N, C-alpha and C positions, 0 to 999 in steps of 0.2 A: 504494500500500500504506500502511496506517496504521502508526504507530509501535508496535512490539511492547511489551507490558507484561510485565515479568519478575516472578516471585514470589521470595520470600526464599530458597528452596532453590536456585534458579538463580543468584541473586546470590552466595550462599555458595560454590557450586561454582566460579563464575568467580573468586572471591577466592582459592580454593585453587590453581587452575590458574595464576593470575597469580603467586602467591607462589613456586610451584615453578619456573615459567619464569624468574623473576628469580634465584632461588637457584642454579639449574643452567645459566643462560644458554641456555635452550632456545629454539628458534624456535617461534613461535606463528602461528596464523591468527586474526585478529579479524574477526568479522562486525559491521559498523558500519552503523547506520541513518543514511543521508544525507538530511537534510530537503530537500524540493523544494516549498516553500510556494506557489509560483506555480501549481502544478498543481491541487491540491485542498485548500488550506488549510494551516495551520501544522503539522499532525501528519501530513502526507502526505510520502512519500519512497520511497527504495529502499534495499536492502541491498547494500553493497559489501564486498569482502573485501580485507584487507591482511595480507600475510605479512611477518614479520620478527622482530626481537628487541626486547624492551622495554629501552630504554636508560635511561629515567628515569620516575618517577611523581611528579607534582607534586600533592600532596594538597591544597594550598591552592587552586590554580586548578582542581583536579579534572580533570586531563588526563594522558594517557599520551604519552610520546615513544617512538615505535616506529621503529627503523631498518630499512628494507626491504633487499632484496637488491641494489638499485642504490646503496645508501648514503644514500638520502634519508631525512630525518627527518619522520615524519608525526605531527602533534599531534592527538590524538583525545580528545574529551570522554568522561568516564566514562559520562554519561547516554546517549551514542549507541552504546555497545557492547552488542550483544545476545547475543553468544556468543564464547567463546575456546576454541581447541583447541591442544594441543601438537602440533607437527609433527615 
């Protein structure tokens, strides 16, 4: 699968959901593009899903720190997030 391209409306919607999830400590599900460059080039990959709560947003490094139900911290690049849903 090729990397999805998001338009400005989708990015704004995700920003609102992210802000709400942080403010109210809501659980979220992130759809994350995981690159698999060895298969079909640098823009090829798959979508994986990560559920948890946003613990921290590092705007300098442009990554989310999401703590899942097992207590593991997942560090996810902004550019790899293709969708966010409140759970």
